C-alpha positions, 0 to 999 in steps of 0.5 A: 880784729882777728881771732875775736880780738877787741877793737875800740875806736871812740873819739873825745876828750875823756877816757871811755870804752865801748861795752855791752850790757847783758842782764845788768852786767857790763862786759867787753864786746868780742869777735866783732860784736857791736857795743851797746853802751859807752862807759865813761869815767870822770875826766881827771881835772873835772871831778864828778864829770860822769855824774854831771853828764848823766844829769844833763842827759836826764835833764834834756829828756825831762824837758823834751829833748831826745837824748841817750839813756844813761845811768850811773854805776860803780866798779871797785869804788869808781863811779862811771856813767853808762850811756846807751849807744844811739847808733845801733839797731836790733834786726831780725836775721835767720839766726835770731835778733842781732845788733847792727851798727848804723853808719855815721860820720861827724862833720869833721869826718865828712869834710876831711878836717883832722883833729 
């Protein structure tokens, strides 16, 4: 990323974007800022898939399974699920609190298996 450009790399089958949430507003991260949430819209062939994902995450939490926090929001009449990133930590720096990425790899990455 040069000059504050946006860089996104999120695997999976549905359309999604890494975003930041600040004071109940959703924005795109710039200048190397880590995203705080993943925004997902419905999978075209699966209506309400965003709502189903939100329901499943909340159900998992309700029965005692650790799951990411999520909520349904809407923009221009289009619903989306906003899922909190689990791979971020808040750290204290001389300049104040900053969000830091936590490195992770899935088994395909770790074993060199391609998509």
